[in-house]
N, C-alpha and C positions, 0 to 999 in steps of 0.2 A: 113538733117538739123532739128534742134530741135524747136518745137513750144509748150512750156508747156501749158497745159490745164487750169491752175489756173491763167493765165495772160490775160489781155486785150491788144489789139494792135491798134496803130494808122496807118493811111495811110502814115505817114512819117517814119514808121518803128521803133517807140518807143514802149516799153512794159510798162505795168502798173500792179503792184501787189497791190491790195487794202486790207488794214488791218485796219478795223475801219474807222476812218476819215483821215488816212495817206495812201498816195500812194507812193510806191517806183517805180522809173522810171529809165529805161536804154534803150539802143538800142538793137534791135533784132539781132539774129544770122544772118538773111538775110542781114541786114544793115552792120553788122560787116564783113561779107563775101564779100560784094560789095566794102567796103572801103579798105580791105587789112589790113596790119599791122598799127595799131594806134600808132602815135608817139607823139601826143599832145592832151590834153583835157582841155577845159576851161568850168567851171561850174559857175552857179550863187552862191551868198553867202547866208548863212543862214540868214533868215529875209527878203530876197528879195521876191517880189511877182512876180509870173509868170502867164501869161494869155494864155488860150487855143489857140493853133495854132501859137503862137508867138515864135520866137527863144529865147531859154533860155541858150544856150551854143554852143560850137564849138568842133568838133572832127576833127583832122587832121591826115591823114594817108599818107603812101608813095604814094598813088594814087590821093588823093583829100582832099579838105577842105569842111566839111559839117556842116551845122547848126543842132543843136539838138532842136526840137520843143517841147513845152509843150503840152502833150496830154490832160491836164486838167488845170484848174486855181486853184491857191492857194498860200500859203505862204511856202517858202522853210524852212523846219525845220532842215535839215541835208544834208550835201554833203559828197560824198565818198572821204575823204582826201587822200586815198591811190592812187587814179588815177593819179594825176599829176606826181608822181615819178614812178608809175608802170602802164603805159598805156597799157601794154600787158594784163592786167586783162580784158580789154574790149574784146580782141580777145580770150583769154583763157577761160573765164567764163562770157559771156555777161549777163546771167540770174542770176548769183550768185555774186561773188566777183567784177564783173564789173559793178554793179549798179552805177547810177550816183547821183541822188538826191532823197530826201524824201520830199513830199509836203503835207501840211495840206489842204485837199480838201475843196474848198469854195463853189462849186456847184456840188453836187453828180449827178445831172441830166446829166452833161456832160459825165459821164461814159457810158451813153446809146449810145453815138456816136462812141464808140470804138468797135472793132471787137473781137469776141472770137477766139479761136485757129483755128477752122475749117474755119471760114470766112477769117482769115488772111492767112492761107495756100492757099486758092483759090486765094486771092488777089495777093500773091507773085507769084503763078504759072502763072497768067495772065500777070503780070508785067515782068516776067522773060522769058516768052515764046514768 
């Protein structure tokens, strides 16, 4: 399973790529693997405000319906418009084409609460074991 080093991770299995004051957010390969084949994705709209640890979307798979939680607070600047019609992108490329939203970070200190790749790998191993 892949855990890219340039990303931060939440306890709810979202990943964050920080580029300046913009965070690209998606779900981790672990979350995608647990869900199985994704069949539906609901995302916030550009301009919406998301709050750290609050639900900001929904992912439905053949196994379950799961909320997607905001790992940081901010204003949604962009959503991945390809996902509603191509939900398999979440399964095929969770860290690339399967990204979900881009958020303008309102409180950079919240990033300190996220795990790096090594911490997240340990967290997943404990949760899975």
